[in-house]
N, C-alpha and C positions, 0 to 999 in steps of 0.2 A: 710445260711439267708437267701444269695442270688445264684441265681444256676451256675457260673462262677467259672473259675481261684481266676478270684482277689482278693486281697483283702483290697481296697478303690473302696469306690461308691459313686460317689457324684448326690445328683438327686438338679433339680431347680422346683420351685413353677410355672408354668405356668395354667393359664386361664384354663379350662376343655373343651369349648364349638371352642376354637377360638386358641388353643395351643401356647397365646399367652405369651414371660415371665412374671413373673409378675417386678424383679428387677433384675440387676447380682450383686445384691447386698445380699445378699440373698441364701443360702445353703441348704443341709444337710445334711451329710460327714459320709459314715457305716465302719470303721473296721471291718474287722474278722481276730484276732490274731491270728486266726489259721492256718490261711490259711498265713500265713510270708513262705515267705524260710525260707527254714531249717539253712541256712549259711548265714546271713546277710551282707550286702555292708556295710563297714567301711565309708568311705563317705554320706552313705543315710540317712539322719537324720532321715528321720518317720520312716524307717525303727526301724532303731537304737531304738526309741523313743518308739514305741510300740512293741517294745519284750522288752519291762523293765515289763510289762502288760505282757507278756507271761510267762517272770518268773518265776516258782513257789517254787525250792528252791532258799538255798543260794548256791548247785551246776552252775546251771542256773548264777546267780548273778553274782559270780567270771566269768565264762565263760566273759560274756560281759564287768567284771573290764578292764579282761584282752588285751578289743583288745585297749584297753588303750586312748581311747574319753575321751576330757575332759568334758561332758557337758553329759553321760551318765556313768564317774565316779561320779561325784558329785549328781543325783539327785540319785545315789547310796544308796551317800555316806550319803545325807541327809534323807530318808527313814530309816538307820539305826538309826541314831540319834531319828528321832518320834518313834520307835518302838520298841524304849529305855528308852522314857520318862516316872514319873507315871501318863505324864495326859492320855497316851493312854495305858496303862497297866490297868486307873481305865476303858477310856472308856472298852479296852476289857471286865473286869469282867465284866461290868459294860451287855452288853454286852451277854456273855456268861448268866450271869443270867434271864437274858429276853429270853432267850431262854428256856431255865428251863424251867421258871416256864410255860412257853406257853407251852412247852412239857407237863407238870403235868393237865397245868388245859385242855391239851385235854385228855388226860390220863382221869381226873376224866368226863366229859363230857360225855364220850363213853361208863363211867363205868356207869352213871347213868340213861343216856337214855337206855342198855342197862335193865338195873335193872327196868324201866318203863316197857319195849316190854317184859318184859318176864313177867309179871303184869298183860298189859293190853293179853298175851299168857294164862295167866290160868284163866283170869276171862270169859272169849271165853272158854276154856274148862270146865267149871262149866256149864256156862251156856247151855249149849248144852245137 
């Protein structure tokens, strides 16, 4: 996203012409998870928490758990509780169904558009 090596960028809001900061109480924080270091420092809570978002497999979650940091272990435990809940499974099913319906509707619209254009082309060929 940003052309730098750091994974954390912080922006403040300033007045464009005079470059006066609007407030020190407002900031926009951007975290580029893909730029996190491979080896996470157990004492850096920010990197630990961001690495939870980077984890894509159960193996990666287990590696984080093996660091034995309480807040990370609790977060992973909470995640695992949520994903086995009936509510989450129903939301997951509804999301999959919505994606399937969307794909079907798009394919149907493409077929109709193709058929319409074939008709238009056929009419023009007859007219010539």
